[in-house]
N, C-alpha and C positions, 0 to 999 in steps of 0.2 A: 651768279657771276664771281669769278675767283677774285677780282680786284674790288669787290663791293666794300671790303673793310677800308681800302685805301682811300675811297671816296667819301668816307663818313666825316661829317663835320667835327666831331669830337677828336677823331684820331688826327685830322689835318691841323687842327688847332694846338693840341697838347703834345703831340710826338716831337714836332721840332723844338717845342720850348724845353722839354725834358732833355732831348739830345743836346740842344746848345749849352744848357747848364752844366751837363757832364763833360763836354768838350772844353769848356772853360776851366772846370776845376782840373781836368788832365792836363791842360797847357800850363796852369799854375803850378802844378806838381813838376812839370817838366823843367820850367825855367826858374823857379824859385824853391827855396827850402820850405818845408811844412810849417815851420814857425812864422813864415813870412807871408803865408797866403792871406790872411785877414788884412794885413797893412798894404798889400799890393793889390787888393781887390779894387777893380775899377769897373763901375756900372756901365760906362759907354762900350767897353770891350765885350762886356757880356751881351749887351743889346746888339753889337755888331755880329756876334757868333750865332745868335738866335736867328737873326735876320737872314745870315747865310744858310742856316739849316732850313728855315722856311722856303727860301729859293731852291735849295737842293731838293728837299722833300717833294716839292709840288713838280719840280721837273722830272724826278724819278717817277713820280705817280703818271704824269703824262706820257712818259716814255713807255712805262709798263702798260698802260692802257692801250697804246698803239700797238704793242706787240700781242696783247690779248685779242685785239680785234682782227688782226690779220691771221689767215689760215695757211699762209704760204709754207710755214714750217711745222705744220701740225704733225706731219710723219717724221721729223727729225728734231725731237724735243732738246737733245744736247747742242745742236747747232744753234736752236733758237735761244737756249740760256747763255751760250758762249757770246752770242751777238748782243744779247741784253746786258750781260756784264760788261763787255768791251765798250758799248755805247754809254753805260753809266760812268765807267772809268774816264771817258773823254770828257763827259759832261761835269764831272767832279773837278778835274784838272782846270778847265776853262773858266768854269763859273767861280771857282774859288780864287783863281789867279786874278780874275776880273774884279771881284769884290774886294780883295786886298789891296789891289792897285788903286781902286777908287778911295778906299778907306785911308791909305797912307799919303796919297797925293792931295786929296781934297779936303781930309779932315784933320789929319796929323801934320801934313805939310812936309813929308818925307819922301824922298825918292827910292832910297835903298831899303829893301825889306826881304833880301835873299833868304836869311836864315829862317825868319818868320814864315815865309812861303812854304819852305821845305817841310817845317814842323806842321803847319796847317794842312798841307797836302796830305802828309802821311796820316794824320788824325782824321780827315774828312774821307780819305780812301777807305779807312777802316770803318767809319761810320756808314759809308755807302755799301761796303760789303755786308755789314750787319743788317742793314735795311732789307738788300735783296735776299740774304739768308732767311730773314724772318718772312718775307714774302714767299719764298719758295716752301718754307715749312707749313705755312698756312695753305698754300695751294695744295701741298701733299695730303695734309689732313682733309681738305674739302674733298679731294678726289676719294679718299677712304671713306669718308661719310657718305659721299654720293653713291659709292658702290654698295654700301651697306643699306642705304635707303632704297636703292634699286632692288637689292636682294630681298628686303622686306616687303616691298611692293609687290614683287613677283610672287613671293610666298602667300601674301595676302590674296591676290587674284586666284592663285592655285586653290587655296582654301575656299574661296567664295565659289569657284567654279564647281569644286566637289560638293560643297553644300548645295549649290543650286541642282546639280545631279541628283544629289541624295533626296532633296525635298520633292523633285518632281519625278521621281523614280517610280514607274508603274510596274507591278508585278505581273509578267504576262501569264504566269500560271494561275494566279488569282482571277484575272479577268477571264481566262479561258474557262475555268471551272464554274464561274459565276454565269457566264453566258450559257454554258452547257446546262446549268441548273434551271435556269429560265426556260430554255427548250423543252427540257424534260417536264417542267410544270404545264407548259402549253400542251404538250402531247397527252398529258393525263387529264386534260380539260380543267385543270386547276386555275382557272383565269385570275380570279381574285388574288391567289397566292402568288402567281407570276407578277402581276401587276405591283403587289406589295415588294417582291424581290427586286424588280426594276426600280422602284422608288429608293429602297435602300441603296442600291448600287449608284444611282444617280445622285443621292445625297452625299454618299461617301466620296465621289470622285469631284462633287462640287466643292466639298471641304478641302480636298487635296489641292485643287486648282486655286481655291481661295487663300490658301496659305503659301502659295508658290514664291511670293515676293516678300514674305515675312522671314526676318532673321530669326526671332523668337517669338513664341506664342504662350498664352496660358495653358496650364494643364486642363483646364475646363473645356477649352476648343479641343484638345486633343482626346479627350473623354468622349465627346460627341462622335468624333471620327471613329474612335474604337468601338462604340456602340454599334454604329451602322456596320462596321467591318464584322463584328461578332454576329449579328443577325444574319448576314449573308453567309458566313463560314458555317453557321450552325444549320444551315439547310444541308451541307454537305456532310457535316458530322452528326446529324440528327439531335441536335441540342446538346451535344457532349462537351462543347467548349464553354467554360464557365469562368467568368472573370469578375473577381470580388475586389472592390476598392476599399482600403482602410487609410483614410487620409486624416492627419491631425489638425489641418488647417484648411481654409477655404480654397479649392482648386484655383480659383481666380488669381490667388497670390503667389502660386507656384508657377515659375517660367521655365521653359524647356525649348529646345530646338525642334521644329517641326518634323513629326514622323518618327522621333527616337522612341516613343512609347510603341507606336505601331510596328516599327522594326524590330523591337525587342520581343513583342508577341510573336511575330513572324519567326523569329530566331528559335523561340521555344517550340512552336509548331513544327519547324523544320527538323528539330532534333529529338523530339518526344513523339510517342505513340498517341495519336489522337484520330479517331474516325467514328464511324457510326456504331462501332462496338467497344470503343475504348474511350474512357472520359479522362479529360484534362482539366484540372483545376489550377487556376493561377490567382494567387492573391498579391495584389500590389499595395505596398504600405509606403509610409513616408519616413525617411530618416532625417537627421539632421541636415546633410548635404546631398542626400541621394535619394532617389525613388528606387525601391527593391521589388523585384519579382520573385516570389516564393512558389515553388511547385515541386511535387514528388516526382522524382527521376523515374522515367520509363523509356530509356533511350532506345532509338531505332538501330537495328543491326545495319542498315544501310541508309545514308544520308544522301539527299540530292544536293546538298550544298555543303561546304565547309564553314561550321558555325564561326570560326575564327575570322573568315572573310567578312561576314555580316557584322561581327563585333568590331573589326577595324573600321568598317564604313560608318558605323555610329561614331567611333572615337575621332574619325576625320572631320566630321560635322560638328562635334563638340569642342574640339581642340581651339576653334576659333574664339570661343567665349569662355572657356574654363580650362584650368591646369589639371583638373581631376579627370579620371579615365573611367570609362565603363569597363566592368569586369564581370566574368561568369565563374562561379564558384560550385563545384559538385562535391557534396559531402555525403556519401553513402546514398540513401534513398531521397535525400533532399537537395535540392539545387536552388541556387539564387543568382540573379542577374541584378547588377547596381549600375543605375544610370545617374550621373550627376545633374543636380538642378543648377540652373543659371542664375547666378547672383548678380543683381543689377547694382551698379555703383550709383550712389546718391550724389548729386552734384552740390 
C-alpha cells in the first residue's frame, strides 16, 4: 500500500517532532537576530508548534488515506493530486488559525495576533507542501519498484516455464526409434533382448518423470539416466556410442539442471557421425566450474537440427541458476562442449 509509511508509528511520532523544531527555529530567525535566538528561546512556544505539527500531520495522513481508498479519480491522477493539495491547503489554514486563536486567547491572553498568523500560515503551508511532495516522491518510487518487481516476477515465471518445458521435453525421434527397435527385436524372435530394451526404455522415462519437479539434481542421478539412454541408443548404433566419465569428485556432490547432460549428448549426436558403422567417443570430465564433453569432430554434412538452438535451450534452463553459459568450441579435429555446474549458496 502506498500510504504504508504514513501509518508507521515511528514516522507518526518523530516526523512532527522534527518538523516542529525546524519550524520554531525558522520563526526565530524571521523575528529575531541570530545572536538573540538563545535568549528568546521559549519552551512553551516550541511545544505549541510541535502540537500543531502533530495535528496537521495526522490530519494530512487521514486525508491522504481517504484519497488512496477511493477509486473515483484513478483514471485522472492530475485531478486527484490537485484536489488533494487543495484540501490540504484548506486544512492547513483552518487548523493553524484555530490553534493560534486558542493559544493566544486562552494561554497568552491576547486577542490580536495578525502578524503571527500570517507568518505561521506561510511557514506551515510550506511544511504542508513538503509533506505532500515527500509523499508523492515515495509514491512514485513505490510504483517504479512495483513495476520492476512485476517485470522480475514475469521473467522468473517465463524462465520457470521454459525450464519446465526443458525438463519434461521428450524427443519424439528417440521414442520412435526406440519403439521401432523393440518391434525389430520381436520380429527376430529375440524376446529376451526386446524385454531388456523395454526395461531400459521404462527406466529412462521413469527417471525423466521423476525429475520433472526437481529444479536441480546431482550428477549421479543424471549419470544413471544417461546409462539407460546409452543402452537404448547402442542398439541403433550397434554399440558405437561410447561415453567415458572422468570425474575428480563424487558425482553426488556435483549439482546440475535436470537433462542438461542428456541434452548435451543429444547435441553431439545430432551434429556428429554416429551409426552402426561409425564410432563416437565422448569423454566427460570435470573442471572447476564446468562439466566438459570432449570428442573428435566428424561433423555431418546435413544436420536435422540447428546446434545453436539446442545450446540456447540449455542456456535458458541454466540462466535461472547461474551467470555462466554453456558453450561449444570446435578446434580442428577436437571439439568441446562446456556446461556450467550449479553452485549452491550456503546459508
